[in-house]
C-alpha angles and dihedrals in degrees: 000000000000123000128219135196118198119214114190139119092208111095095201091053091052093048091051092048092049091055092046093049092047089059092058109080095198095054129073126193107228100176152344130222130195100189133046091241092051091046092052092047093049092045089057094044100041101030097209122199089228136021119200106207129193108235096224116045137142121274095007126026117227096267094049089048092054092047091048093046093047091051096045102038 
């Protein structure tokens, strides 16, 4: 089973992603984050297999978040 963390500050996006993930039997949603800080903390704590990141977010955009997470995890 693969684990997923969602990082988005848009509620409708998170709801849609939750429904999509629920339909995949081999994937489990382990957490959600609304802020960059929260997403990074949860990524360290939960160690998800995948992180779905909103491209435009406060503090870091999605690309910077991926780069930062990759370098620090």
